[in-house]
ROSE-80503 format. One line per field, with one value per residue (C-alpha): x, y, z; residue in one letter. Coordinates in Angstrom, 3 decimals, decimal comma, always signed. Example, Ala and Ser with C-alpha at 12.3 -4.5 7.8 and 13.67 -1.06 7.14 Angstrom:
% residues 2
xx = +12,300	+13,670
yy = -4,500	-1,060
zz = +7,800	+7,140
r = A	S
END
This chain:
% residues 407
xx = -87,580	-83,777	-82,307	-79,047	-76,756	-75,165	-72,776	-73,227	-72,070	-74,494	-72,887	-69,139	-68,299	-71,274	-71,419	-74,816	-75,213	-78,606	-80,564	-82,689	-84,973	-84,517	-84,849	-81,166	-78,008	-78,526	-81,988	-80,538	-77,964	-80,731	-82,891	-79,977	-79,071	-82,692	-82,301	-79,568	-76,787	-73,557	-73,246	-69,861	-70,471	-73,477	-73,774	-76,759	-77,769	-77,781	-74,311	-72,958	-74,414	-73,112	-69,745	-69,103	-65,456	-64,120	-62,973	-59,214	-57,532	-56,837	-53,455	-53,114	-51,511	-51,864	-49,890	-50,670	-53,951	-53,387	-55,305	-56,741	-58,450	-60,368	-61,436	-62,719	-64,445	-66,282	-67,602	-68,635	-70,355	-72,258	-73,501	-74,576	-76,431	-78,103	-79,290	-80,970	-78,383	-78,113	-74,830	-73,739	-74,295	-72,516	-69,465	-69,371	-69,558	-66,735	-64,566	-64,953	-63,804	-60,798	-57,381	-55,621	-55,512	-55,143	-58,211	-60,198	-59,471	-60,475	-63,809	-64,509	-63,962	-66,070	-68,903	-68,677	-68,903	-71,903	-73,596	-73,123	-75,047	-72,469	-73,080	-70,979	-69,013	-68,410	-67,021	-64,671	-63,202	-61,255	-59,197	-57,896	-54,799	-57,002	-59,898	-58,765	-60,680	-61,993	-63,506	-65,111	-66,580	-68,049	-69,602	-71,096	-72,591	-74,062	-75,581	-77,142	-78,665	-79,748	-77,644	-74,824	-74,669	-74,267	-71,684	-69,653	-69,716	-68,518	-65,719	-64,691	-64,590	-62,552	-60,065	-59,673	-58,895	-56,290	-54,692	-54,533	-52,825	-50,268	-49,700	-49,031	-46,481	-44,727	-44,687	-43,246	-40,426	-39,645	-37,564	-35,455	-34,724	-33,685	-31,471	-29,867	-29,137	-27,652	-25,597	-24,226	-23,466	-21,593	-19,539	-18,647	-17,630	-15,334	-13,737	-13,283	-12,276	-11,448	-9,331	-7,004	-5,922	-5,312	-3,323	-0,589	-0,261	-0,367	+2,395	+4,684	+4,469	+6,811	+5,043	+2,657	-0,969	-3,593	-5,687	-8,949	-7,024	-5,480	-8,962	-10,420	-7,369	-7,528	-11,193	-10,495	-7,605	-9,657	-12,660	-10,506	-8,677	-11,381	-14,737	-15,396	-14,654	-17,021	-19,871	-19,160	-19,135	-22,478	-23,970	-22,710	-24,027	-27,437	-27,534	-26,606	-29,234	-31,926	-30,983	-30,486	-33,621	-36,996	-38,906	-41,342	-38,510	-36,896	-40,242	-40,920	-37,478	-38,044	-41,497	-40,016	-37,294	-39,836	-41,900	-38,857	-37,578	-38,150	-40,820	-41,300	-42,741	-45,599	-46,473	-46,324	-48,593	-51,163	-51,146	-51,632	-54,357	-56,167	-56,095	-57,280	-60,093	-61,303	-61,371	-63,112	-65,606	-66,579	-67,087	-69,110	-71,263	-71,954	-73,293	-70,272	-69,875	-67,018	-64,939	-65,121	-64,328	-61,293	-59,978	-60,021	-58,879	-55,774	-53,864	-54,238	-51,716	-47,947	-46,467	-46,150	-46,143	-49,468	-50,927	-49,882	-51,499	-54,726	-54,757	-54,560	-57,428	-59,502	-58,956	-59,932	-63,065	-63,996	-63,742	-66,124	-63,801	-64,290	-62,483	-61,758	-60,308	-58,146	-56,745	-56,138	-54,071	-51,537	-48,942	-49,038	-52,363	-52,939	-55,133	-57,278	-58,033	-58,684	-61,001	-63,158	-63,386	-64,480	-67,129	-68,358	-68,522	-70,543	-72,932	-73,445	-71,986	-68,591	-68,619	-69,020	-66,199	-63,899	-64,791	-63,836	-60,472	-59,803	-60,771	-58,529	-55,470	-55,867	-55,915	-52,850	-51,013	-51,713	-50,265	-47,223	-46,592	-46,688	-44,246	-41,947	-41,944	-41,068	-38,306	-36,836	-35,849	-33,649	-32,280	-31,148	-29,577	-27,777	-26,418	-25,223	-23,753	-21,781	-20,379	-19,419	-18,097	-15,854	-14,428	-13,773	-12,191	-9,947	-8,794	-8,068	-6,234	-2,878	-3,057	-3,672	-0,642	+1,575	+0,371	+1,107	+4,628	+5,338	+4,559
yy = +5,077	+5,320	+8,703	+10,007	+12,647	+14,694	+17,583	+19,518	+22,693	+25,577	+28,192	+28,755	+28,722	+27,726	+24,182	+22,749	+19,944	+18,274	+15,002	+13,631	+10,594	+8,238	+4,583	+4,355	+6,421	+6,860	+8,322	+10,576	+11,923	+12,588	+14,415	+16,562	+17,433	+18,492	+20,959	+22,673	+21,316	+19,458	+16,394	+16,096	+13,273	+11,070	+8,475	+6,542	+7,740	+4,217	+3,521	+6,743	+5,795	+2,235	+2,803	-0,904	-1,893	-3,262	-6,849	-7,264	-7,798	-11,443	-12,359	-14,295	-17,670	-18,947	-16,223	-13,082	-12,550	-11,114	-7,930	-9,551	-12,214	-9,549	-7,884	-11,171	-11,941	-8,588	-9,194	-12,790	-11,871	-9,083	-11,502	-14,110	-11,604	-10,083	-13,590	-13,966	-16,274	-15,613	-14,057	-17,070	-19,428	-16,958	-16,844	-20,649	-20,949	-18,434	-19,962	-23,373	-22,007	-19,944	-21,614	-19,250	-20,995	-17,743	-16,191	-19,396	-19,147	-15,470	-16,161	-19,048	-16,771	-13,977	-16,478	-17,679	-14,117	-13,328	-16,563	-15,504	-12,289	-9,731	-7,594	-8,318	-5,067	-5,744	-9,196	-7,672	-5,304	-8,235	-8,347	-4,791	-6,062	-7,908	-5,505	-2,103	+0,896	+1,919	-1,502	-1,794	+1,725	+1,097	-2,212	-0,573	+2,158	-0,483	-2,322	+0,848	+1,813	-1,715	-1,673	-4,002	-5,755	-2,446	-1,238	-4,428	-3,953	-0,365	-1,589	-4,252	-1,733	+0,697	-1,956	-3,318	+0,159	+0,739	-2,664	-2,080	+1,287	-0,286	-3,133	-0,655	+1,226	-2,019	-3,202	+0,141	-0,101	-3,824	-3,572	-0,536	-2,155	-5,403	-3,417	-1,586	-4,836	-6,494	-3,383	-3,043	-6,777	-6,534	-3,552	-5,206	-8,397	-6,434	-4,544	-7,610	-10,318	-8,947	-5,886	-7,648	-10,020	-7,124	-5,219	-7,864	-6,963	-3,195	-3,441	-5,274	-2,465	-0,238	+2,967	+5,469	+4,456	+6,861	+8,784	+6,807	+3,561	+4,846	+5,733	+2,320	+0,465	+2,515	+1,650	-2,021	-2,182	-0,431	-2,753	-5,860	-4,875	-3,152	-4,579	-6,116	-2,761	-0,979	-3,387	-3,102	+0,719	+0,739	-1,623	+0,564	+3,765	+2,139	+0,905	+4,341	+6,089	+3,609	+4,049	+7,828	+8,686	+7,059	+5,452	+8,374	+10,924	+8,965	+8,641	+12,372	+13,182	+10,884	+12,414	+15,919	+14,774	+12,969	+16,156	+18,009	+15,471	+16,854	+15,048	+12,299	+14,749	+15,678	+12,017	+11,343	+14,291	+13,334	+9,702	+10,651	+13,196	+10,626	+7,983	+10,445	+11,931	+8,536	+7,117	+10,180	+10,268	+6,600	+7,055	+10,285	+8,740	+5,863	+8,255	+8,333	+11,761	+13,791	+13,969	+10,198	+9,756	+12,048	+10,219	+6,983	+8,407	+10,273	+7,243	+5,447	+7,863	+7,287	+10,806	+12,225	+15,867	+15,504	+13,525	+16,267	+18,989	+17,014	+16,401	+20,140	+20,698	+18,061	+19,773	+23,144	+21,600	+20,176	+23,705	+25,025	+26,160	+25,442	+22,331	+23,930	+27,089	+25,007	+23,183	+26,506	+27,773	+25,010	+25,071	+21,295	+20,935	+21,815	+24,721	+22,309	+20,121	+23,077	+24,788	+21,711	+20,927	+24,499	+24,411	+20,975	+22,127	+25,223	+23,342	+20,442	+17,980	+17,354	+13,660	+14,568	+17,115	+14,564	+12,005	+14,518	+15,190	+11,452	+10,663	+13,427	+12,530	+8,775	+9,407	+11,669	+9,093	+6,421	+8,667	+9,451	+5,745	+5,084	+7,947	+6,893	+3,302	+4,332	+6,749	+5,010	+1,813	+3,467	+5,872	+2,951	+1,222	+4,444	+5,021	+1,439	+1,493	+4,647	+3,233	-0,131	+1,649	+3,859	+0,820	-1,030	+2,075	+2,493	-1,124	-0,790	+2,568	+1,084	-1,467	+1,341	+3,188	+0,167	-0,004	+3,709	+3,415	+0,345	+2,275
zz = -105,867	-105,282	-104,425	-105,890	-104,398	-107,163	-107,807	-111,034	-112,748	-113,170	-115,383	-115,701	-111,977	-109,793	-108,346	-107,310	-104,731	-104,379	-104,262	-107,091	-107,401	-110,359	-111,280	-112,280	-112,439	-116,190	-115,594	-112,880	-115,362	-117,884	-115,313	-114,136	-117,738	-118,399	-115,530	-117,545	-115,315	-116,168	-113,861	-112,157	-109,685	-108,887	-106,096	-104,828	-101,366	-99,905	-101,303	-99,778	-96,416	-96,424	-98,202	-98,686	-98,926	-102,169	-102,020	-101,874	-105,264	-106,001	-107,460	-110,708	-110,088	-113,649	-115,413	-117,394	-119,250	-122,776	-123,567	-126,685	-124,556	-122,631	-125,893	-127,328	-124,018	-124,122	-127,630	-126,897	-123,629	-125,379	-128,065	-125,504	-123,280	-126,351	-127,311	-123,923	-122,301	-118,517	-117,440	-115,318	-118,244	-120,550	-118,283	-118,135	-121,948	-122,511	-119,755	-121,397	-124,774	-123,668	-123,925	-121,485	-118,117	-116,144	-117,779	-117,293	-113,546	-113,495	-115,200	-112,816	-109,797	-111,340	-111,969	-108,358	-107,009	-109,232	-108,131	-104,490	-105,140	-106,229	-109,292	-112,382	-112,060	-108,367	-109,196	-111,786	-109,153	-107,671	-110,896	-111,536	-113,361	-115,885	-116,472	-115,173	-113,858	-117,298	-117,994	-114,553	-114,656	-118,107	-117,013	-113,921	-116,113	-118,433	-115,481	-114,084	-117,430	-118,399	-121,586	-120,567	-123,933	-125,814	-123,315	-123,748	-127,525	-127,067	-124,789	-127,314	-130,171	-128,058	-126,940	-130,476	-131,836	-129,103	-129,684	-133,450	-132,947	-130,605	-133,072	-135,901	-133,788	-132,845	-136,457	-137,584	-135,026	-135,449	-138,642	-137,600	-134,217	-135,952	-138,332	-135,417	-133,538	-136,623	-137,419	-133,879	-133,785	-137,084	-135,904	-132,579	-134,414	-136,723	-133,832	-131,622	-134,130	-137,612	-136,792	-134,288	-137,100	-139,489	-136,871	-137,160	-140,836	-140,118	-137,487	-139,917	-142,463	-140,501	-141,597	-140,085	-140,443	-141,855	-139,294	-139,976	-139,479	-136,230	-134,924	-135,785	-134,406	-131,184	-130,656	-131,397	-128,900	-126,233	-126,642	-126,774	-123,588	-121,538	-122,708	-119,276	-117,627	-120,046	-119,250	-115,518	-115,705	-117,561	-114,961	-112,083	-113,694	-114,301	-110,692	-109,291	-111,430	-110,334	-106,661	-106,757	-108,729	-108,169	-111,030	-111,029	-111,343	-114,200	-115,973	-115,569	-117,008	-120,010	-120,530	-120,674	-123,097	-125,315	-125,695	-127,095	-129,636	-133,168	-135,227	-132,599	-130,051	-132,387	-132,935	-129,190	-128,368	-130,999	-129,885	-126,215	-127,051	-129,229	-126,463	-123,832	-125,921	-127,128	-123,590	-122,156	-125,032	-124,588	-120,844	-121,094	-123,827	-121,441	-118,799	-116,472	-114,780	-116,225	-113,034	-112,599	-116,288	-115,982	-112,922	-114,958	-118,315	-117,074	-115,641	-118,991	-120,550	-120,539	-120,595	-117,066	-118,218	-120,024	-117,092	-114,652	-116,763	-117,138	-113,376	-112,811	-115,274	-113,466	-110,099	-111,558	-113,085	-109,683	-108,253	-110,892	-113,681	-117,357	-118,620	-121,988	-120,432	-118,105	-121,142	-122,886	-119,934	-120,583	-123,363	-123,706	-125,525	-129,173	-130,249	-132,278	-129,253	-126,940	-129,426	-130,007	-126,286	-125,520	-128,273	-127,134	-123,517	-124,372	-126,692	-124,277	-126,803	-125,254	-126,244	-129,935	-129,721	-128,066	-130,736	-133,442	-131,785	-131,390	-135,006	-136,349	-134,299	-134,836	-138,592	-138,380	-136,251	-138,870	-141,581	-139,423	-138,830	-142,580	-143,262	-140,417	-141,690	-145,243	-144,151	-141,107	-142,903	-145,588	-142,954	-140,770	-143,777	-144,718	-141,194	-140,769	-144,273	-143,494	-140,236	-141,739	-144,840	-142,715	-140,903	-144,179	-145,702	-142,631	-142,961	-146,699	-146,610	-145,441	-148,273	-150,761	-149,327	-149,915	-153,510	-154,057	-152,516	-154,624	-157,772
r = M	P	K	Y	I	Y	R	A	K	K	G	P	T	E	I	V	K	D	V	I	E	A	Q	S	K	D	E	A	V	E	K	I	S	R	L	G	L	L	P	L	N	I	E	E	E	S	A	V	A	Q	K	P	G	V	S	A	P	V	S	L	S	G	G	R	V	P	S	R	E	V	T	I	F	S	R	Q	L	S	S	L	I	K	S	G	V	P	I	L	R	S	L	A	I	I	A	E	Q	T	E	V	A	A	F	K	A	V	L	A	K	V	A	T	D	V	K	E	G	Q	S	F	S	R	A	L	E	A	W	P	S	V	F	G	A	F	Y	I	A	M	V	R	S	G	E	D	S	G	T	L	Q	D	T	L	L	R	I	A	A	Y	R	K	A	Q	E	E	M	L	A	R	V	R	A	A	M	A	Y	P	I	L	M	A	L	V	G	V	G	T	I	V	F	M	F	M	F	V	L	P	K	L	M	V	I	F	S	S	M	G	Q	E	L	P	V	P	T	Q	I	V	V	G	I	S	V	F	L	K	K	Y	W	I	H	V	L	A	A	L	A	V	V	S	F	L	I	S	K	T	F	S	F	K	V	R	K	K	F	M	S	V	V	A	L	H	I	P	V	F	S	Q	F	L	R	K	N	E	F	A	R	F	C	R	T	L	E	V	M	I	R	S	G	I	P	I	L	K	A	L	S	I	S	I	P	I	L	D	N	E	V	I	K	T	E	L	G	R	C	S	R	E	L	E	Q	G	A	S	F	G	R	S	L	K	A	S	K	V	F	S	T	F	M	V	S	L	V	M	V	G	E	E	S	G	K	L	D	E	A	L	A	E	V	A	D	T	Y	E	S	E	C	D	E	T	I	K	V	M	T	S	L	L	E	P	A	M	I	L	V	M	G	L	V	V	G	F	I	V	M	A	M	L	L	P	I	F	Q	I	D	V	I	A	R
END
């Protein structure tokens, strides 16, 4: 019977290291849990001794693989395996149906590796840009527990939910961005082409122009004369910023700013918390040790501040601290999230607590997107209307003055 080396929590601070015999990693997790311990890390003794190297990542020569293709692949593969179709035949069937050349090549290489004796999860490791650490870890867990088809269904459901959330955010932002581009284009056109023609009329009046007209005319003259210099200055500033500050520094700065923008910061926090809790919940429910699950879940997030705080919590958990108390020590995480995590940790139902947090924040994010969509569109129209209205008013004021003088 295989032996597994494990590290587990016993009580709030004590860490236990030992060896246990089990048929699979899933059974090892169950045995350790029955001992009243919280598994942190589990590795098969033979794997620890051999430490085989991971095959070098293979580059995609056929282009990018859309995320949706991987989601569909997961659901189809689950259905085929559940129907009793061997995995090699399943991969061949799906590869034949897919219309994305890059993904067809990936599946062909995965099938070749499996045929040569590698496990399915091991074959997927050669394509980290397509499947990612979360996907590979979940597949490996499904292989160890003998529930690969159920794990693939869980992955497909998770990926579909994440893609739908991203699609809703993009749809909510599409119209305001289009309005902004059209508005800016209209304003630039008026400054560059309409106002210069009217300035000939204004100069022939022989009278002092109103202040709004002077402002608009000044901006028009400046843009007409120095627009190349403005573009060059912006390009130089962007180049200097990119060279002076690394991408990581710029991303950290933007993450800090994003957490302090009114209204938007709350949506961002809830969205990041929902993604993190959902990912961690799915992995823990699949039998992946919490430290391994954290190491995969944290990089999925976008905000560097939240990622840094979660990294600190993960390190404290590894040293024997409570995950919930580590979250509580930070000002980044909400009281609701911290409270549920602490209760779930103490009751041994952390996955259920994380699911509750994810469900709540996903629902609130959906409501926020609906509100933002309904309010942002009229707000953009109002702002653009005010700017264009000011320019039109500034152009008409001198004409009104002539009419008043004539009377």
